[in-house]
C-alpha positions in Angstrom: -7.6 -84.0 4.1 -9.4 -81.2 2.3 -7.5 -77.9 2.1 -9.6 -74.9 2.9 -8.9 -71.2 2.9 -11.8 -69.5 4.7 -11.3 -66.1 6.1 -11.3 -66.2 9.8 -14.4 -64.4 11.1 -14.0 -61.5 13.5 -13.5 -62.8 17.0 -14.5 -59.6 18.7 -12.2 -60.4 21.6 -13.7 -63.9 22.0 -11.3 -66.3 23.8 -12.6 -69.9 24.0 -10.6 -71.0 27.0 -11.6 -68.0 29.1 -15.2 -68.4 27.9 -15.3 -72.0 29.0 -13.8 -71.2 32.4 -16.4 -68.6 33.1 -19.1 -71.0 32.0 -17.8 -73.6 34.4 -17.6 -71.1 37.3 -21.2 -70.1 36.6 -22.4 -73.7 36.2 -23.8 -73.0 32.7 -21.6 -75.1 30.5 -24.5 -76.6 28.4 -26.0 -73.1 27.7 -22.5 -71.7 26.8 -21.9 -74.5 24.3 -25.2 -73.9 22.6 -24.5 -70.2 22.3 -21.3 -70.7 20.3 -22.7 -73.2 17.8 -23.2 -72.0 14.3 -26.6 -70.4 14.2 -27.5 -71.3 10.6 -30.7 -73.4 10.4 -29.3 -76.3 8.5 -26.6 -76.9 11.2 -29.4 -77.4 13.7 -31.1 -79.7 11.2 -27.9 -81.8 10.9 -27.8 -82.1 14.7 -31.3 -83.6 14.7 -30.3 -86.0 11.8 -27.2 -87.0 13.8 -29.3 -88.0 16.8 -31.6 -90.0 14.6 -28.9 -91.8 12.7 -27.1 -92.7 16.0 -30.2 -94.5 17.1 -30.6 -96.2 13.7 -26.9 -97.3 13.8 -27.7 -99.1 17.1 -30.4 -101.2 15.5 -29.0 -104.7 14.9 -31.5 -105.4 12.1 -30.0 -102.4 10.2 -26.4 -103.3 10.7 -26.5 -106.5 8.7 -25.8 -106.2 4.9 -28.6 -106.9 2.5 -28.6 -110.4 0.8 -26.7 -110.4 -2.5 -28.7 -109.6 -5.6 -29.5 -112.7 -7.7 -28.6 -110.7 -10.9 -26.3 -107.9 -11.7 -29.2 -105.5 -11.1 -32.7 -105.8 -9.7 -35.3 -104.6 -12.2 -39.0 -104.1 -11.4 -40.9 -107.4 -11.4 -38.0 -109.6 -10.4 -37.9 -111.7 -7.3 -35.4 -111.1 -4.5 -35.0 -112.9 -1.1 -33.9 -109.6 0.5 -37.2 -107.8 0.0 -38.2 -108.0 3.7 -34.9 -106.6 4.9 -34.9 -104.0 2.1 -38.4 -102.8 3.0 -37.5 -102.6 6.7 -34.4 -100.5 5.8 -36.3 -98.1 3.6 -39.0 -97.6 6.2 -36.3 -97.0 8.9 -34.6 -94.4 6.7 -37.8 -92.6 6.0 -38.0 -93.5 2.3 -41.2 -95.6 2.8 -44.1 -94.9 5.1 -44.3 -96.8 8.4 -46.1 -100.0 8.1 -45.2 -100.7 4.5 -45.2 -104.5 3.9 -42.7 -106.2 1.7 -44.1 -107.4 -1.7 -43.7 -110.8 -3.2 -41.6 -109.3 -6.0 -39.7 -106.1 -6.5 -42.6 -103.8 -7.4 -45.1 -101.2 -6.2 -44.2 -98.9 -3.3 -40.8 -100.4 -2.7 -39.7 -99.1 -6.1 -40.9 -95.7 -5.1 -38.9 -96.1 -1.9 -35.8 -96.9 -3.8 -36.3 -93.9 -6.1 -36.5 -91.7 -2.9 -33.4 -93.3 -1.6 -31.5 -92.8 -4.9 -32.6 -89.1 -5.0 -31.3 -88.6 -1.4 -27.9 -90.1 -2.3 -27.2 -88.3 -5.5 -28.0 -91.2 -7.8 -30.1 -91.4 -10.9 -33.6 -92.1 -9.5 -34.6 -94.8 -11.9 -35.9 -97.3 -9.4 -33.4 -100.0 -10.6 -31.1 -101.4 -7.9 -27.7 -101.6 -9.7 -24.2 -101.7 -8.3 -24.1 -98.1 -7.1 -27.5 -98.2 -5.4 -26.8 -101.5 -3.8 -23.5 -100.2 -2.5 -25.1 -97.2 -1.0 -27.9 -99.3 0.6 -25.2 -101.4 2.4 -23.0 -98.5 3.7 -23.0 -99.0 7.5 -25.1 -96.5 9.3 -22.1 -95.9 11.6 -20.4 -94.5 8.5 -23.4 -92.2 7.9 -23.1 -91.0 11.5 -19.4 -90.2 10.8 -20.4 -88.5 7.6 -22.8 -86.2 9.4 -20.2 -85.4 12.1 -17.6 -84.5 9.6 -20.0 -82.2 7.7 -20.9 -80.4 10.9 -17.2 -79.9 11.6 -16.6 -78.6 8.1 -19.5 -76.2 8.5 -18.0 -74.6 11.6 -15.4 -72.4 9.9 -17.5 -71.6 6.8 -18.5 -68.0 7.0 -22.1 -68.7 5.9 -23.6 -65.7 7.7 -20.9 -63.2 6.7 -23.4 -61.0 4.9 -27.2 -60.7 4.3 -26.8 -62.0 0.8 -24.5 -64.9 0.1 -23.6 -67.5 -2.5 -22.6 -71.0 -1.4 -21.3 -73.8 -3.7 -21.3 -77.3 -2.3 -18.8 -79.3 -4.3 -19.9 -82.9 -3.6 -23.6 -81.9 -4.1 -22.7 -80.1 -7.4 -25.1 -77.4 -6.4 -25.1 -73.6 -6.0 -27.3 -71.7 -3.6 -27.9 -68.0 -3.6 -29.6 -67.0 -0.3 -30.4 -64.4 2.2 -29.7 -64.5 5.9 -32.1 -63.0 8.4 -31.4 -63.6 12.1 -29.7 -66.9 11.5 -32.4 -68.2 9.2 -31.4 -68.9 5.6 -33.9 -68.3 2.8 -32.9 -69.8 -0.6 -33.4 -67.4 -3.5 -31.8 -69.6 -6.1 -30.7 -73.2 -6.3 -28.9 -74.4 -9.5 -26.7 -77.2 -10.7 -23.0 -76.6 -11.2 -20.0 -78.5 -12.8 -16.9 -78.5 -10.5 -13.3 -79.4 -10.9 -12.4 -83.0 -11.7 -11.5 -85.2 -8.7 -7.8 -85.9 -8.2 -6.7 -84.0 -11.4 -8.1 -80.5 -11.2 -10.0 -80.1 -7.9 -11.8 -76.9 -7.1 -10.3 -75.3 -4.0 -12.3 -74.3 -1.0 -12.2 -70.7 0.0 -14.4 -67.6 0.4 -14.0 -64.3 -1.5 -16.2 -61.4 -2.5 -17.7 -61.4 -6.0 -16.8 -57.9 -7.3 -17.2 -58.1 -11.1 -19.4 -59.5 -13.8 -18.1 -59.9 -17.3 -20.6 -60.2 -20.1 -19.6 -61.9 -23.4 -16.2 -62.7 -21.8 -12.9 -63.6 -23.5 -11.4 -66.9 -22.3 -7.7 -66.3 -21.5 -6.6 -69.9 -21.8 -4.3 -71.0 -18.8 -0.8 -71.9 -20.0 -1.2 -75.5 -18.7 -4.4 -76.1 -20.7 -2.8 -74.4 -23.8 0.3 -76.7 -23.7 -1.4 -80.0 -22.7 -4.6 -79.8 -24.6 -5.0 -77.0 -27.2 -1.6 -77.0 -28.9 -1.8 -80.8 -29.6 -5.4 -80.3 -30.8 -4.5 -77.5 -33.1 -1.6 -79.5 -34.6 -4.0 -82.3 -35.4 -6.7 -80.0 -36.7 -5.7 -76.5 -37.6 -9.2 -75.7 -38.6 -10.3 -76.0 -35.0 -8.3 -72.8 -34.2 -10.5 -70.7 -36.6 -13.8 -72.6 -36.0 -13.7 -71.9 -32.2 -12.6 -68.3 -32.5 -9.1 -68.5 -31.0 -6.2 -66.0 -31.3 -2.7 -65.5 -30.1 -1.8 -62.7 -27.7 1.8 -61.3 -27.4 3.2 -59.9 -24.2 2.8 -56.4 -25.6 -0.9 -56.9 -26.2 -0.7 -57.5 -29.9 -3.4 -59.8 -31.3 -2.3 -62.4 -33.9 -5.1 -64.2 -35.6 -3.1 -66.2 -38.1 -2.5 -69.8 -37.3 1.1 -71.1 -37.7 3.4 -73.7 -36.2 5.7 -70.8 -35.3 3.0 -69.3 -33.1 2.3 -72.7 -31.5 6.0 -73.1 -30.7 6.0 -69.6 -29.2 3.1 -70.7 -26.9 5.1 -73.6 -25.7 8.1 -71.3 -25.0 5.8 -68.9 -23.1 6.2 -66.1 -25.6 2.6 -66.1 -26.7 -0.8 -66.8 -25.0 -4.0 -68.2 -26.5 -7.3 -66.4 -26.1 -10.8 -67.3 -27.3 -13.0 -64.5 -28.5 -16.6 -64.0 -27.2 -19.2 -65.9 -29.2 -21.4 -69.0 -29.1 -18.3 -71.4 -29.0 -16.6 -69.6 -26.1 -15.8 -72.0 -23.3 -17.0 -69.6 -20.7 -20.4 -69.2 -22.3 -21.7 -65.6 -22.3 -21.1 -64.5 -18.7 -18.4 -64.8 -16.1 -18.8 -64.0 -12.4 -15.5 -62.9 -10.9 -14.4 -63.0 -7.2 -10.6 -62.3 -7.3 -8.6 -65.1 -5.7 -5.1 -66.6 -5.9 -6.3 -69.7 -7.7 -8.1 -67.8 -10.5 -11.3 -69.6 -9.9 -14.6 -68.1 -11.1 -18.2 -68.9 -12.1 -19.3 -69.0 -15.7 -21.8 -70.3 -18.1 -21.0 -72.9 -20.8 -21.9 -73.7 -24.4 -22.1 -77.4 -23.4 -25.1 -77.7 -21.1 -25.5 -81.5 -21.5 -23.1 -82.2 -18.6 -25.8 -80.7 -16.2 -27.9 -83.8 -17.0 -25.4 -86.1 -15.2 -25.8 -86.9 -11.5 -22.0 -86.6 -10.9 -20.6 -83.4 -12.3 -16.9 -83.0 -11.7 -15.6 -82.3 -15.2 -14.0 -78.9 -15.2 -10.4 -77.7 -14.8 -11.3 -76.1 -11.5 -13.6 -73.2 -12.4 -17.3 -73.7 -11.8 -19.9 -73.8 -14.6 -23.4 -72.6 -13.7 -26.6 -74.0 -15.3 -28.8 -70.9 -14.6 -26.5 -67.9 -15.2 -29.3 -65.4 -15.9 -31.0 -66.2 -12.6 -27.7 -65.9 -10.8 -27.0 -62.5 -12.5 -30.5 -61.3 -11.4 -29.6 -62.2 -7.8 -26.2 -60.6 -7.9 -27.5 -57.4 -9.6 -30.6 -57.1 -7.5 -29.4 -53.9 -5.9 -28.4 -52.4 -9.3 -31.7 -50.8 -10.4 -30.6 -50.3 -14.1 -29.9 -54.0 -14.6 -33.2 -55.9 -15.3 -33.5 -59.3 -16.9 -33.8 -57.8 -20.4 -30.6 -55.8 -20.0 -28.7 -58.8 -18.6 -29.7 -61.0 -21.6 -28.9 -58.3 -24.0 -25.4 -57.8 -22.5 -24.8 -61.6 -22.6 -25.9 -61.8 -26.2 -24.0 -58.7 -27.5 -20.8 -60.6 -28.3 -18.7 -57.7 -27.1 -16.8 -58.2 -23.8 -18.0 -55.8 -21.1 -16.8 -56.0 -17.5 -18.8 -54.2 -14.8 -17.9 -53.6 -11.1 -20.6 -54.5 -8.6 -21.7 -51.6 -6.4 -22.3 -54.1 -3.6 -19.9 -57.1 -3.6 -21.5 -60.5 -2.9 -19.6 -63.0 -0.7 -19.0 -66.4 -2.3 -18.2 -69.5 -0.2 -16.9 -72.7 -1.9 -17.5 -75.5 0.6 -17.6 -79.2 1.1 -20.6 -80.8 2.8 -21.4 -84.5 2.1 -24.6 -84.5 4.2 -27.3 -81.8 3.9 -30.8 -81.6 5.3 -33.3 -80.3 2.7 -36.6 -81.0 1.0 -38.8 -80.9 4.0 -36.3 -82.3 6.6 -34.9 -85.2 4.5 -31.2 -85.8 4.8 -29.2 -86.2 1.6 -25.8 -87.8 1.4 -23.3 -87.2 -1.4 -20.3 -89.1 -2.6 -17.0 -87.9 -1.1 -15.4 -87.1 -4.5 -12.3 -85.4 -3.2 
């Protein structure tokens, strides 16, 4: 089960039971059902994909697992008895053109088909069939049907059309989309990679809230749990890390203590002091923070460690969401603020002095969970169910 906390949209007096009774009386039940479906375009795309995958799941040739690999991985140029079945599967799934013939060895267009398959399934598209790719190739299509059905159900309560300008973070895809809604049609303005909360340990919660603030050159107020479990032990092992990374202690009365001592560390463990990191190149939040007040204290921010965005699976955070393209996101969020152009945004991020601004027009943010999405010209993409 995935806990979600989406604000219930206005019902405007809508009562499902009465609505269905009226539709039955008027003999227009199919039309009535169509009218209450989510009107966003990718919901309709998933309906088409669901119809297609139900047909594929009924094909007996696609139900059987592929023959085992002769090696731990299948590299280009190697022989494999399962090439005819593999080619047939890639053609049926749309990763190879119709009529593609199986090669004598693993080479040529079949490798291109595997790369396309890997890309659609959130894997590194290297063309090598390793354990993960082979596992994904052998997932029963009945399971893919169920995956699409679950995604459609999860999309129903998500308020993806609550405003004309929205931000949607899809956790298992590790992607953020900033988009505009016009008559039920979604136009992407920005798509960027994100890092989300680590599976099992520090999962990012699902909810929707309005982004109301941007903080340039932010302080990082370290959560007490992170301070006790991670930073205090690290400081004891290496006191120099406290100064190198720009940390300081904060008392309950607001006093700032910049001297490192075991006494101050013990006060942190007793809850008498907090730890804060000053703005700067080492700050864990990077140089910008996007704030949508919520009970879980989740926010979007940049990071001084961009190397994690190179990984296909990106659940590494303590729950907050790191953004690969913060300037582009700030441009979208501040689009209706005429004084905030790209140059001013970058200057504020680089200044090194914390500055929080209130947005004149809040931007709704939805954190959702969809393991099947249609994109890239009608191709369906599946993502690992990390939570």
